[in-house]
MISEDO-749238 format. One record per residue (C-alpha): residue in three letters; residue number from 1; x, y, z. Coordinates in Angstrom, 2 decimals. Example, Ala and Ser with C-alpha at 12.3 -4.5 7.8 and 13.67 -1.06 7.14 Angstrom:
<rec res="ALA" n="1" px="12.30" py="-4.50" pz="7.80"/>
<rec res="SER" n="2" px="13.67" py="-1.06" pz="7.14"/>
This chain:
<rec res="UNK" n="1" px="33.13" py="-37.16" pz="-44.26"/>
<rec res="UNK" n="2" px="33.91" py="-38.47" pz="-47.44"/>
<rec res="UNK" n="3" px="35.74" py="-34.64" pz="-48.11"/>
<rec res="UNK" n="4" px="37.40" py="-34.37" pz="-45.10"/>
<rec res="UNK" n="5" px="38.84" py="-38.28" pz="-45.64"/>
<rec res="UNK" n="6" px="39.91" py="-37.31" pz="-48.72"/>
<rec res="UNK" n="7" px="41.57" py="-34.29" pz="-47.66"/>
<rec res="UNK" n="8" px="43.45" py="-35.91" pz="-44.64"/>
<rec res="UNK" n="9" px="44.79" py="-38.45" pz="-46.83"/>
<rec res="UNK" n="10" px="46.36" py="-36.43" pz="-48.98"/>
<rec res="UNK" n="11" px="47.53" py="-33.50" pz="-47.01"/>
<rec res="UNK" n="12" px="47.72" py="-34.97" pz="-42.78"/>
<rec res="UNK" n="13" px="47.46" py="-33.79" pz="-40.05"/>
<rec res="UNK" n="14" px="44.59" py="-33.00" pz="-37.40"/>
<rec res="UNK" n="15" px="40.65" py="-32.37" pz="-39.48"/>
<rec res="UNK" n="16" px="40.56" py="-29.17" pz="-37.44"/>
<rec res="UNK" n="17" px="43.98" py="-27.81" pz="-38.71"/>
<rec res="UNK" n="18" px="41.49" py="-26.71" pz="-41.80"/>
<rec res="UNK" n="19" px="38.95" py="-25.11" pz="-39.92"/>
<rec res="UNK" n="20" px="38.61" py="-21.58" pz="-42.27"/>
<rec res="UNK" n="21" px="38.77" py="-20.92" pz="-45.80"/>
<rec res="UNK" n="22" px="41.67" py="-22.70" pz="-48.34"/>
<rec res="UNK" n="23" px="43.79" py="-24.24" pz="-45.64"/>
<rec res="UNK" n="24" px="44.98" py="-27.22" pz="-47.42"/>
<rec res="UNK" n="25" px="48.22" py="-27.37" pz="-49.62"/>
<rec res="UNK" n="26" px="46.84" py="-30.70" pz="-51.64"/>
<rec res="UNK" n="27" px="43.60" py="-31.83" pz="-53.81"/>
<rec res="UNK" n="28" px="42.16" py="-34.24" pz="-51.91"/>
<rec res="UNK" n="29" px="42.00" py="-37.87" pz="-53.41"/>
<rec res="UNK" n="30" px="39.68" py="-38.20" pz="-56.46"/>
<rec res="UNK" n="31" px="36.08" py="-38.81" pz="-55.40"/>
<rec res="UNK" n="32" px="33.14" py="-39.64" pz="-56.89"/>
<rec res="UNK" n="33" px="30.02" py="-38.40" pz="-55.52"/>
<rec res="UNK" n="34" px="26.49" py="-40.32" pz="-55.96"/>
<rec res="UNK" n="35" px="23.87" py="-38.37" pz="-54.32"/>
<rec res="UNK" n="36" px="20.50" py="-40.18" pz="-52.48"/>
<rec res="UNK" n="37" px="18.94" py="-36.90" pz="-51.08"/>
<rec res="UNK" n="38" px="18.39" py="-32.77" pz="-52.16"/>
<rec res="UNK" n="39" px="19.59" py="-31.01" pz="-49.91"/>
<rec res="UNK" n="40" px="23.14" py="-30.34" pz="-48.85"/>
<rec res="UNK" n="41" px="25.05" py="-29.79" pz="-52.68"/>
<rec res="UNK" n="42" px="27.95" py="-30.94" pz="-51.03"/>
<rec res="UNK" n="43" px="28.67" py="-32.77" pz="-54.46"/>
<rec res="UNK" n="44" px="29.19" py="-29.79" pz="-55.99"/>
<rec res="UNK" n="45" px="30.66" py="-27.47" pz="-53.30"/>
<rec res="UNK" n="46" px="33.89" py="-26.34" pz="-51.80"/>
<rec res="UNK" n="47" px="32.30" py="-26.80" pz="-48.82"/>
<rec res="UNK" n="48" px="32.39" py="-29.72" pz="-45.63"/>
<rec res="UNK" n="49" px="31.46" py="-29.38" pz="-42.22"/>
<rec res="UNK" n="50" px="32.62" py="-31.65" pz="-39.25"/>
<rec res="UNK" n="51" px="31.38" py="-31.82" pz="-35.47"/>
<rec res="UNK" n="52" px="33.95" py="-30.97" pz="-32.85"/>
<rec res="UNK" n="53" px="32.31" py="-32.69" pz="-30.32"/>
<rec res="UNK" n="54" px="34.33" py="-31.27" pz="-27.29"/>
<rec res="UNK" n="55" px="33.55" py="-27.37" pz="-28.35"/>
<rec res="UNK" n="56" px="29.85" py="-27.85" pz="-29.48"/>
<rec res="UNK" n="57" px="30.60" py="-26.83" pz="-32.45"/>
<rec res="UNK" n="58" px="30.52" py="-27.37" pz="-36.74"/>
<rec res="UNK" n="59" px="33.65" py="-26.75" pz="-37.78"/>
<rec res="UNK" n="60" px="32.86" py="-25.14" pz="-41.81"/>
<rec res="UNK" n="61" px="35.74" py="-25.65" pz="-44.08"/>
<rec res="UNK" n="62" px="35.85" py="-23.93" pz="-47.63"/>
<rec res="UNK" n="63" px="38.24" py="-25.48" pz="-49.75"/>
<rec res="UNK" n="64" px="38.90" py="-25.87" pz="-53.31"/>
<rec res="UNK" n="65" px="40.63" py="-28.49" pz="-53.00"/>
<rec res="UNK" n="66" px="37.89" py="-30.75" pz="-51.60"/>
<rec res="UNK" n="67" px="36.10" py="-30.21" pz="-55.22"/>
<rec res="UNK" n="68" px="34.74" py="-33.72" pz="-56.21"/>
<rec res="UNK" n="69" px="35.68" py="-35.12" pz="-59.56"/>
<rec res="UNK" n="70" px="32.17" py="-36.69" pz="-60.74"/>
<rec res="UNK" n="71" px="28.97" py="-35.87" pz="-59.36"/>
<rec res="UNK" n="72" px="26.30" py="-37.84" pz="-60.06"/>
<rec res="UNK" n="73" px="22.62" py="-36.49" pz="-59.21"/>
<rec res="UNK" n="74" px="19.87" py="-39.32" pz="-60.70"/>
<rec res="UNK" n="75" px="16.41" py="-38.52" pz="-59.13"/>
<rec res="UNK" n="76" px="15.67" py="-42.29" pz="-59.14"/>
<rec res="UNK" n="77" px="18.37" py="-42.83" pz="-56.68"/>
<rec res="UNK" n="78" px="16.04" py="-40.31" pz="-54.08"/>
<rec res="UNK" n="79" px="12.55" py="-42.10" pz="-54.72"/>
<rec res="UNK" n="80" px="11.02" py="-43.24" pz="-51.92"/>
<rec res="UNK" n="81" px="12.98" py="-41.26" pz="-48.93"/>
<rec res="UNK" n="82" px="11.07" py="-40.90" pz="-45.75"/>
<rec res="UNK" n="83" px="9.09" py="-37.38" pz="-46.07"/>
<rec res="UNK" n="84" px="10.82" py="-35.77" pz="-42.86"/>
<rec res="UNK" n="85" px="14.02" py="-36.26" pz="-44.58"/>
<rec res="UNK" n="86" px="12.85" py="-35.29" pz="-47.83"/>
<rec res="UNK" n="87" px="11.42" py="-32.17" pz="-45.97"/>
<rec res="UNK" n="88" px="14.45" py="-31.18" pz="-43.71"/>
<rec res="UNK" n="89" px="16.81" py="-31.58" pz="-47.05"/>
<rec res="UNK" n="90" px="14.89" py="-30.05" pz="-49.51"/>
<rec res="UNK" n="91" px="14.56" py="-26.61" pz="-46.55"/>
<rec res="UNK" n="92" px="18.17" py="-26.59" pz="-46.64"/>
<rec res="UNK" n="93" px="18.44" py="-26.49" pz="-50.33"/>
<rec res="UNK" n="94" px="15.83" py="-23.77" pz="-50.31"/>
<rec res="UNK" n="95" px="17.92" py="-21.99" pz="-46.76"/>
<rec res="UNK" n="96" px="21.32" py="-22.81" pz="-49.31"/>
<rec res="UNK" n="97" px="19.17" py="-20.72" pz="-52.62"/>
<rec res="UNK" n="98" px="17.77" py="-17.82" pz="-50.18"/>
<rec res="UNK" n="99" px="20.88" py="-17.10" pz="-48.54"/>
<rec res="UNK" n="100" px="22.99" py="-16.74" pz="-51.08"/>
<rec res="UNK" n="101" px="20.70" py="-14.60" pz="-53.27"/>
<rec res="UNK" n="102" px="21.16" py="-12.17" pz="-50.74"/>
<rec res="UNK" n="103" px="24.26" py="-12.25" pz="-49.62"/>
<rec res="UNK" n="104" px="27.55" py="-9.41" pz="-49.74"/>
<rec res="UNK" n="105" px="28.54" py="-11.31" pz="-52.45"/>
<rec res="UNK" n="106" px="25.71" py="-12.39" pz="-54.66"/>
<rec res="UNK" n="107" px="27.07" py="-11.56" pz="-58.57"/>
<rec res="UNK" n="108" px="24.33" py="-11.98" pz="-61.84"/>
<rec res="UNK" n="109" px="25.44" py="-15.55" pz="-62.39"/>
<rec res="UNK" n="110" px="24.80" py="-16.76" pz="-58.88"/>
<rec res="UNK" n="111" px="21.37" py="-14.49" pz="-58.56"/>
<rec res="UNK" n="112" px="20.04" py="-16.75" pz="-62.04"/>
<rec res="UNK" n="113" px="21.01" py="-19.52" pz="-60.12"/>
<rec res="UNK" n="114" px="19.77" py="-19.03" pz="-56.71"/>
<rec res="UNK" n="115" px="16.04" py="-17.77" pz="-58.32"/>
<rec res="UNK" n="116" px="15.89" py="-20.87" pz="-60.57"/>
<rec res="UNK" n="117" px="16.31" py="-23.02" pz="-57.20"/>
<rec res="UNK" n="118" px="14.07" py="-21.21" pz="-55.36"/>
<rec res="UNK" n="119" px="11.40" py="-21.69" pz="-58.13"/>
<rec res="UNK" n="120" px="12.18" py="-25.45" pz="-58.59"/>
<rec res="UNK" n="121" px="11.90" py="-25.96" pz="-55.25"/>
<rec res="UNK" n="122" px="9.30" py="-23.95" pz="-53.94"/>
<rec res="UNK" n="123" px="7.08" py="-26.06" pz="-56.52"/>
<rec res="UNK" n="124" px="8.14" py="-29.24" pz="-56.05"/>
<rec res="UNK" n="125" px="9.21" py="-29.72" pz="-52.09"/>
<rec res="UNK" n="126" px="5.69" py="-30.30" pz="-51.20"/>
<rec res="UNK" n="127" px="4.71" py="-32.62" pz="-53.84"/>
<rec res="UNK" n="128" px="8.02" py="-34.89" pz="-53.25"/>
<rec res="UNK" n="129" px="6.99" py="-35.08" pz="-49.77"/>
<rec res="UNK" n="130" px="3.50" py="-36.49" pz="-50.12"/>
<rec res="UNK" n="131" px="4.56" py="-38.74" pz="-52.78"/>
<rec res="UNK" n="132" px="7.82" py="-40.02" pz="-52.43"/>
<rec res="UNK" n="133" px="7.51" py="-41.88" pz="-55.92"/>
<rec res="UNK" n="134" px="6.79" py="-38.70" pz="-57.83"/>
<rec res="UNK" n="135" px="9.57" py="-38.50" pz="-59.96"/>
<rec res="UNK" n="136" px="9.24" py="-34.89" pz="-61.76"/>
<rec res="UNK" n="137" px="9.13" py="-33.48" pz="-58.36"/>
<rec res="UNK" n="138" px="12.33" py="-35.59" pz="-57.10"/>
<rec res="UNK" n="139" px="14.08" py="-34.20" pz="-61.00"/>
<rec res="UNK" n="140" px="13.02" py="-30.68" pz="-60.06"/>
<rec res="UNK" n="141" px="14.50" py="-31.29" pz="-56.47"/>
<rec res="UNK" n="142" px="17.86" py="-32.34" pz="-57.62"/>
<rec res="UNK" n="143" px="18.20" py="-30.21" pz="-60.14"/>
<rec res="UNK" n="144" px="17.44" py="-27.54" pz="-57.67"/>
<rec res="UNK" n="145" px="19.51" py="-28.39" pz="-54.93"/>
<rec res="UNK" n="146" px="22.11" py="-29.02" pz="-57.53"/>
<rec res="UNK" n="147" px="22.12" py="-25.31" pz="-58.77"/>
<rec res="UNK" n="148" px="21.87" py="-23.56" pz="-55.63"/>
<rec res="UNK" n="149" px="25.19" py="-25.34" pz="-54.21"/>
<rec res="UNK" n="150" px="26.74" py="-23.95" pz="-57.17"/>
<rec res="UNK" n="151" px="25.81" py="-20.43" pz="-56.50"/>
<rec res="UNK" n="152" px="26.54" py="-20.57" pz="-53.11"/>
<rec res="UNK" n="153" px="29.71" py="-22.13" pz="-53.52"/>
<rec res="UNK" n="154" px="30.80" py="-19.00" pz="-55.47"/>
<rec res="UNK" n="155" px="28.82" py="-16.37" pz="-54.15"/>
<rec res="UNK" n="156" px="28.55" py="-17.41" pz="-49.93"/>
<rec res="UNK" n="157" px="25.70" py="-18.10" pz="-48.02"/>
<rec res="UNK" n="158" px="25.03" py="-15.60" pz="-44.45"/>
<rec res="UNK" n="159" px="23.70" py="-15.97" pz="-41.03"/>
<rec res="UNK" n="160" px="21.34" py="-18.38" pz="-40.67"/>
<rec res="UNK" n="161" px="23.59" py="-21.32" pz="-41.68"/>
<rec res="UNK" n="162" px="26.15" py="-19.42" pz="-39.09"/>
<rec res="UNK" n="163" px="23.18" py="-20.03" pz="-36.25"/>
<rec res="UNK" n="164" px="21.88" py="-23.51" pz="-37.60"/>
<rec res="UNK" n="165" px="25.80" py="-24.90" pz="-37.64"/>
<rec res="UNK" n="166" px="25.51" py="-23.73" pz="-33.61"/>
<rec res="UNK" n="167" px="22.35" py="-25.54" pz="-33.32"/>
<rec res="UNK" n="168" px="23.82" py="-28.47" pz="-34.52"/>
<rec res="UNK" n="169" px="26.97" py="-28.50" pz="-32.89"/>
<rec res="UNK" n="170" px="24.75" py="-28.11" pz="-29.31"/>
<rec res="UNK" n="171" px="22.28" py="-29.96" pz="-29.90"/>
<rec res="UNK" n="172" px="22.64" py="-32.29" pz="-32.73"/>
<rec res="UNK" n="173" px="19.68" py="-31.10" pz="-34.74"/>
<rec res="UNK" n="174" px="19.16" py="-32.17" pz="-38.23"/>
<rec res="UNK" n="175" px="20.81" py="-28.99" pz="-40.30"/>
<rec res="UNK" n="176" px="18.22" py="-28.93" pz="-42.86"/>
<rec res="UNK" n="177" px="15.61" py="-28.35" pz="-39.46"/>
<rec res="UNK" n="178" px="17.53" py="-25.77" pz="-38.09"/>
<rec res="UNK" n="179" px="17.89" py="-24.00" pz="-41.09"/>
<rec res="UNK" n="180" px="14.15" py="-24.38" pz="-41.83"/>
<rec res="UNK" n="181" px="12.90" py="-22.92" pz="-38.42"/>
<rec res="UNK" n="182" px="15.91" py="-19.87" pz="-38.35"/>
<rec res="UNK" n="183" px="15.21" py="-18.96" pz="-42.48"/>
<rec res="UNK" n="184" px="12.08" py="-16.74" pz="-41.87"/>
<rec res="UNK" n="185" px="13.64" py="-14.93" pz="-38.67"/>
<rec res="UNK" n="186" px="16.66" py="-14.26" pz="-40.15"/>
<rec res="UNK" n="187" px="15.53" py="-12.90" pz="-43.28"/>
<rec res="UNK" n="188" px="12.84" py="-10.49" pz="-40.97"/>
<rec res="UNK" n="189" px="16.09" py="-8.81" pz="-39.64"/>
<rec res="UNK" n="190" px="17.56" py="-8.68" pz="-42.93"/>
<rec res="UNK" n="191" px="15.21" py="-6.67" pz="-44.02"/>
<rec res="UNK" n="192" px="16.28" py="-3.30" pz="-43.99"/>
<rec res="UNK" n="193" px="19.29" py="-4.65" pz="-46.09"/>
<rec res="UNK" n="194" px="17.89" py="-6.45" pz="-49.26"/>
<rec res="UNK" n="195" px="13.72" py="-5.68" pz="-48.77"/>
<rec res="UNK" n="196" px="13.98" py="-5.47" pz="-52.74"/>
<rec res="UNK" n="197" px="15.69" py="-9.04" pz="-53.11"/>
<rec res="UNK" n="198" px="13.42" py="-11.13" pz="-50.81"/>
<rec res="UNK" n="199" px="10.43" py="-9.17" pz="-52.69"/>
<rec res="UNK" n="200" px="12.21" py="-11.05" pz="-55.75"/>
<rec res="UNK" n="201" px="12.45" py="-14.04" pz="-53.66"/>
<rec res="UNK" n="202" px="8.70" py="-14.01" pz="-52.80"/>
<rec res="UNK" n="203" px="8.28" py="-13.32" pz="-56.80"/>
<rec res="UNK" n="204" px="9.92" py="-16.97" pz="-57.17"/>
<rec res="UNK" n="205" px="8.04" py="-18.83" pz="-54.65"/>
<rec res="UNK" n="206" px="4.76" py="-18.02" pz="-56.73"/>
<rec res="UNK" n="207" px="3.96" py="-14.67" pz="-54.70"/>
<rec res="UNK" n="208" px="1.97" py="-11.97" pz="-56.53"/>
<rec res="UNK" n="209" px="4.74" py="-9.10" pz="-55.74"/>
<rec res="UNK" n="210" px="3.44" py="-6.53" pz="-58.58"/>
<rec res="UNK" n="211" px="1.34" py="-4.06" pz="-56.26"/>
<rec res="UNK" n="212" px="3.31" py="-4.54" pz="-53.36"/>
<rec res="UNK" n="213" px="5.98" py="-2.17" pz="-52.28"/>
<rec res="UNK" n="214" px="9.84" py="-3.76" pz="-51.40"/>
<rec res="UNK" n="215" px="9.24" py="-3.86" pz="-47.69"/>
<rec res="UNK" n="216" px="5.81" py="-5.71" pz="-48.22"/>
<rec res="UNK" n="217" px="7.41" py="-7.85" pz="-51.29"/>
<rec res="UNK" n="218" px="9.61" py="-8.81" pz="-48.54"/>
<rec res="UNK" n="219" px="7.45" py="-9.62" pz="-45.63"/>
<rec res="UNK" n="220" px="5.15" py="-11.83" pz="-48.20"/>
<rec res="UNK" n="221" px="8.51" py="-13.82" pz="-48.67"/>
<rec res="UNK" n="222" px="8.88" py="-14.42" pz="-45.10"/>
<rec res="UNK" n="223" px="4.88" py="-15.54" pz="-44.78"/>
<rec res="UNK" n="224" px="5.77" py="-17.80" pz="-48.27"/>
<rec res="UNK" n="225" px="8.79" py="-19.69" pz="-46.41"/>
<rec res="UNK" n="226" px="6.76" py="-20.30" pz="-43.33"/>
<rec res="UNK" n="227" px="3.76" py="-22.01" pz="-45.41"/>
<rec res="UNK" n="228" px="6.44" py="-23.96" pz="-46.98"/>
<rec res="UNK" n="229" px="7.51" py="-24.74" pz="-44.01"/>
<rec res="UNK" n="230" px="4.59" py="-26.03" pz="-42.75"/>
<rec res="UNK" n="231" px="2.97" py="-27.83" pz="-45.44"/>
<rec res="UNK" n="232" px="5.93" py="-29.96" pz="-45.59"/>
<rec res="UNK" n="233" px="6.37" py="-31.07" pz="-41.32"/>
<rec res="UNK" n="234" px="8.74" py="-28.79" pz="-40.12"/>
<rec res="UNK" n="235" px="8.47" py="-27.76" pz="-36.63"/>
<rec res="UNK" n="236" px="7.06" py="-24.86" pz="-35.56"/>
<rec res="UNK" n="237" px="10.05" py="-23.39" pz="-33.07"/>
<rec res="UNK" n="238" px="12.85" py="-24.47" pz="-31.62"/>
<rec res="UNK" n="239" px="11.27" py="-25.10" pz="-28.33"/>
<rec res="UNK" n="240" px="9.54" py="-28.39" pz="-29.81"/>
<rec res="UNK" n="241" px="13.89" py="-29.69" pz="-30.25"/>
<rec res="UNK" n="242" px="14.63" py="-28.75" pz="-26.89"/>
<rec res="UNK" n="243" px="16.75" py="-25.83" pz="-27.46"/>
<rec res="UNK" n="244" px="17.52" py="-24.30" pz="-24.19"/>
<rec res="UNK" n="245" px="17.93" py="-20.63" pz="-23.38"/>
<rec res="UNK" n="246" px="20.36" py="-20.72" pz="-21.08"/>
<rec res="UNK" n="247" px="22.45" py="-21.52" pz="-24.49"/>
<rec res="UNK" n="248" px="21.62" py="-19.04" pz="-26.22"/>
<rec res="UNK" n="249" px="25.06" py="-16.88" pz="-25.08"/>
<rec res="UNK" n="250" px="27.51" py="-19.55" pz="-26.40"/>
<rec res="UNK" n="251" px="25.71" py="-20.27" pz="-29.50"/>
<rec res="UNK" n="252" px="25.21" py="-16.35" pz="-30.71"/>
<rec res="UNK" n="253" px="29.26" py="-15.85" pz="-29.82"/>
<rec res="UNK" n="254" px="30.18" py="-19.07" pz="-31.62"/>
<rec res="UNK" n="255" px="28.05" py="-17.99" pz="-34.72"/>
<rec res="UNK" n="256" px="29.42" py="-14.72" pz="-34.83"/>
<rec res="UNK" n="257" px="32.61" py="-16.60" pz="-35.36"/>
<rec res="UNK" n="258" px="31.26" py="-18.96" pz="-38.07"/>
<rec res="UNK" n="259" px="32.79" py="-18.86" pz="-41.48"/>
<rec res="UNK" n="260" px="29.30" py="-18.04" pz="-42.93"/>
<rec res="UNK" n="261" px="28.74" py="-14.59" pz="-40.76"/>
<rec res="UNK" n="262" px="30.76" py="-12.39" pz="-43.07"/>
<rec res="UNK" n="263" px="28.12" py="-12.88" pz="-46.11"/>
<rec res="UNK" n="264" px="25.16" py="-11.48" pz="-44.54"/>
<rec res="UNK" n="265" px="23.32" py="-8.51" pz="-45.69"/>
<rec res="UNK" n="266" px="23.22" py="-7.08" pz="-42.80"/>
<rec res="UNK" n="267" px="25.95" py="-6.47" pz="-39.96"/>
<rec res="UNK" n="268" px="24.85" py="-8.67" pz="-36.82"/>
<rec res="UNK" n="269" px="25.29" py="-8.45" pz="-33.21"/>
<rec res="UNK" n="270" px="25.49" py="-10.49" pz="-30.09"/>
<rec res="UNK" n="271" px="22.16" py="-9.13" pz="-28.60"/>
<rec res="UNK" n="272" px="20.83" py="-9.33" pz="-32.30"/>
<rec res="UNK" n="273" px="21.60" py="-13.34" pz="-32.54"/>
<rec res="UNK" n="274" px="20.32" py="-13.65" pz="-28.76"/>
<rec res="UNK" n="275" px="17.25" py="-11.85" pz="-29.84"/>
<rec res="UNK" n="276" px="16.72" py="-13.93" pz="-33.13"/>
<rec res="UNK" n="277" px="16.93" py="-17.20" pz="-31.25"/>
<rec res="UNK" n="278" px="14.26" py="-16.25" pz="-28.92"/>
<rec res="UNK" n="279" px="11.91" py="-14.85" pz="-31.86"/>
<rec res="UNK" n="280" px="12.53" py="-18.42" pz="-33.29"/>
<rec res="UNK" n="281" px="11.70" py="-20.29" pz="-30.03"/>
């Protein structure tokens, strides 16, 4: 919300005018962003998202003019946050790191940041959920989400976010929970395009993959993602959250039009999208 206010203050118009990529002409008002959760990394990215309640979608703005001037990530401000909030925001950060690692736009620098973020989040998220006062775990989460944000702000994301945006727009579901449920299913779909990179995701999550083929390693990554989600209390499927199959086609059409879709490592169709939503139920 604060990024949109900054952009409107210097550019005018309606916030819907800026849905898309780099559509504003003037830099936002100066912003100092003080983080209190470890998840979105909005304090370091060129992205912001606004819900359009009439169209039941989340509008994604990718805009260099919304960058903040000062970002503050103090893990002491994150101490004591509720377990469910910690889990949801943490899985959002993990999704950022994994998606930007396998995205079409990935490159050496973003890969290095993404793998380190995956490692830090995998090591610390469950600890932060179990003990909200664990300063070491909170510190690792703060750093992990920050560098994941740097990575995806430069390399892009993928279809997990495209599909999760529709769940948020249609049902007002927590973004991190939607990402967490969809992540293993989208990456299962992506295996033919990026098995070798998903194997490295598994290694970053602490899985021994030395004797595995790329496909075996990729499947191990998916199982590790599911295990972490379960350990922090993420619902096992969309049905638990009241999602209805009758909405799949509309959400799938909107997902295909989402700004994140172009970064997915494997081309996706309407039918593919509906099948992924069904698998995630």
